[in-house]
N, C-alpha and C positions, 0 to 999 in steps of 0.2 A: 836320898829323895825318892819317893815312890814313883814307879813308872806311871801311875794313875794321877799324879799331881795336876796334869793339865785338865783333867775331867772334873768339872764342878757340878754340884747339885745332884749327884747320883750315888749317894753313899751305899745303898743296898747293892747295886750292881758291882761296885768296887769290892765290897766285902765278899760277895759270893764268888767272884772270879779269883780274888786273891786267895781265899781259903781253898778253892779247888786246886790251885797250884801248890800251895803250902802242904796240903794233905795228900798230894799226888793222886787226886781223884778228878782229873780233867775228863769231862764227858766227851764222847765221840762227836756229839752235835749240840749246838746251842741255838736258841732263838732269842735274839736281842729284840724285844718287843716294846714299842713305844712310839710316840709321835716323831716325825722327822725333825731334824735340827736340834735335838736335845743332847747329842753326844754319843749316839749309838756307834757311828763309824769311828769316832775318836776312841771309844772304849775298845773296839776291835783292834785298832792299831796298838793301843797300850797293852792289850792282852797278848798280842803277837810278840811284842817285845819281851813280856814276862815269860812266855813260853820258850822263846828262843835264847834266853840268857845262858842256857847251858851250852850254846855253840862255842866254837874255838875263838871266834872273832871277838874283839872288845865290844862292850855294850854300846858305846857311842856309834861304832860302825854298824852294828845290828840295827840300832834305832834309825839311822839315816837310810839304810837300804829298805827297811820296812816302810818308812814314810814315803820313799820314792817308788814303792811298789815293785822293786826289782830284786828282792831277796829270792834265791832259788827255791826256797821251801814255802813261799807264800804265793797264793793265787788269789787275786782280787777280781771278782766278777761284777760287772755293772751292766745295767740295761743298755741296749744298743738300738740304733736305727739301722735299717737296711737300705742302702743307697747304691744303685747300679751294681748290685751283687756283692757289695762290701759292707761289713759291719762297721758302724761308726759309734763311738761313745758320744755322750751328750757334749762333752768338751770339744771333741773332734768335729762334730756337726756344727757347733757354734763357730769354731775357728774357720771352717771352710765355707760357711754361709749356706749350708744345705737347707732347703725348705723342709720343714718337719710337719707333716700333716697329721700324723698319729703319734701318740706317746711312745717312748722307747720301751723295750721289753727284754727280759732274759730269754734267750732263744735256745732251742734244742741243741744246736751246734755248740753253744757255750757249755751246756751241761755235759755233753760228750767230752769236751776238753777237760772238764773237771775230773771225769772218770779216768781219762788218760793221764792227767797230772798225778792222780793218786795211785796209779798203777805202779809207780816206782817208789823206792824207799827215799826218805829225806836225805839230802846231800850234806847239809851242814848242821841243821837244828835237830833236837831230839825227836821232833815230829813235824809233819807237814801241816799247813793251815790253809783252809779255803774260806774266803769270806764272800758271800753272795749278797750284795747290796741291793736293796729294793726287791727282795725276793717275791713280794706280792705281784710283781709284773710278769711272773711265769704263767704261761698258759698250761693247760692240763698235760700236754705231751711232755714238755720239759720237766714239769713237776713230777710226773710219773717216772721219768728217767732219773731224776735226782733221788727218788725213793729207793731205787736199787743201790745207789751209791751209799746212802745213809745206813742201809742195813749192814754193809760191810765196808766201812771207810778205811780199814787197815790202820797203819801207823799214822793217823791223822785226826784232826779235829775240823769240823765244818761249822761255820757260823752263818746263820740266816738272819738278815736284818729286815724287819717288816714292821708295819704299824701295830699289828696285833694278831692273835691266834686266828681270828675270824677271817683274815685275809689270805690264809694258806689252806691247803688241803689238810683235813684232820689227820690223815696218815703221815704227813710230814711233821706236823706239830707233835704227834705222839712219840716221835723218835728224837725229839730235841728237849734239852733242859732249858726252861724259860728263864731268861734274865730280864726283869722288868726295868723299864726306863720311864721317867715321869717328866711332866712339864716343870720348868724351873720356877722357883719362887722369885718375886721381883728383885731381891738382893742378888741372887746368883745370876739372874738374867742380866742385870746391869753390869755385873763384874765380867761376864763373858763378853758382852758387847764392848766394854772398855778394853779388854785384852785384845780383842779383834780389831781395835782401832775404829769402832763404829759407835762411839759414845753419842754422836749426834742423833742417833735413832731414839735415844731416850727422851728426846723432845718432840717425837712424832707419835702422838697418841693413836692415830688411826692405824699406823704400822704395828704398834705394840698390841692393839686390839686384834688385828688380823693374826699376829704371831701366836698369841695365847700361850706365853711361857716358853716359846721355842726361839732361841737366839738365831739359829740357822734360818728359820722361816722368816724372822724379822729382816735379816740381811737380804734374803731372796726376794721378799715382797718389796723392799725398798729399791732394789736394782730393777725389778720389773716395773715399778711405778715410774722410774725415771725414763723408761722407754715409751711410755704412753704420751702422745702429744697433749700439751696442756689444754688446747681447745677441745679435744675429745673428752678429756676428764671433766671439763666444765659442762659439756653437752650432756653427759650421762649422770651428772650429779643428782638429778631427780628424774623420775619416770617421765616419759613424753606425755604431753597434754593433748596432742591431736594426732590423727593417723598420719598426716603429712610429716610431722616431726618424727614419728616412729619409723617411717620408711626411710627418711633422710638419715637418721641415726644408724639404722641397720646397714645402709650402704656405706656410711663412713667407717663403721667398725670393720666391715668385711674387706674394704679396700685398704685400710690402714694397718691392721694388725695381723700378725701371723697366727696360725691356729693355737699355738701354745699361749700366746698373749691373750687371745680371746677367752681361753679357758680360765686364765688368771683373772681377767676382767670380771668374770662371773663371781668369783670369791670377793673381789673388791666391791662390786655392786651390792651383793648380799649384805656385806657389813655396813655399807653406807645407808641402804634403805632401812635396815634394822635400827640404826641409830637415829634416823630422822624421825621427826614428829608426824608420821603419817597416820591416817586412820587405821585401826587394827585390821580391818578387813582388807583395805588396800595394801597394807604392808605384807600381810600373809599371802595375798594373791601374787604379789610381785616376787616374793621369795620362792613360792612354788613354781612359778613360771621360769625363774632363773635356774632352779634345780633341774627342771625338765630340759632346759637348754643345755645344761652341762652334759646330761646323758646323751642327748642327740649329737653334740659335738664330738663326744668320745666314740660314737657310733659312725662317725664320718658322714653324717647328713650334711648337705650343702649349707655352709655357714650363713650365707646371705638369707636363705629361707628360714633357718633357725632363728636368726635375730629379728627378721620381719614378724614372724609369728609371735615371738616372745614379747617384743616391744608393743606390737598392736594389742596384745592381750592386756597390757598395763594401762592402756588409754581408758579413762573413765568416761562414761556418758555424761554429756553436759546437761 
């Protein structure tokens, strides 16, 4: 059975990566480019197993250590939050209940750790492997630091996972072989959700519309939707009709939802307002206001003020 058998709906990526190993033409760096939730990280895990098959340990042991991210020749880098001087992954921040005002990012210290990791020869596998997940979250300083490592990776391969070439510095992209990933067709989407034990999502059209062919996004959207109070969802179902409603709703959103949930709510509202039978001008105006709100929230503008301005702008004159 192929190591890529768990990866569905990405035949081109599987073919390119398999042939690279079979022909002994593994590139020093790859860019796994495509929308989140369609199998990019899973493909990196499968590729690691394929690369490490030459190690002395049995394949099953290699697979388990790769999946648990504790293989000595694998370094998996994820965006982190900075809390009281310590870096926390998204999972660690969630588990400890840390307030997250800004999105996580790949930090310069993590890129330095990549260089340190690659400064030694692989211990068990034929080569070392570094996976940088959500590479688009790197600021300019860590991206430039990574550039030096990409120029001379040594006995190693580096995989960058990002939505597309436009989200990274051109100098990084130019040093990577691009492996494209695509949104899944409905059949593959349904199969992945069934395998993940999430077949109930197939009866949630609004979630499937938000996911747009991404099983991972569908699961994430559904989990986020469950955390929004039902009364708040009902209140935001349509744009406010009066200034009082707008201000009340802005206060409710600000006091109820964490910053990350507020950013997700913008995606949800954009989908809802687009689907509703609003007048074209009204719908376009609401979508533009929400897009501006997203940018302001990412820039750490005071959330209450952002929502007040956004929702007041949706109120139509009587």
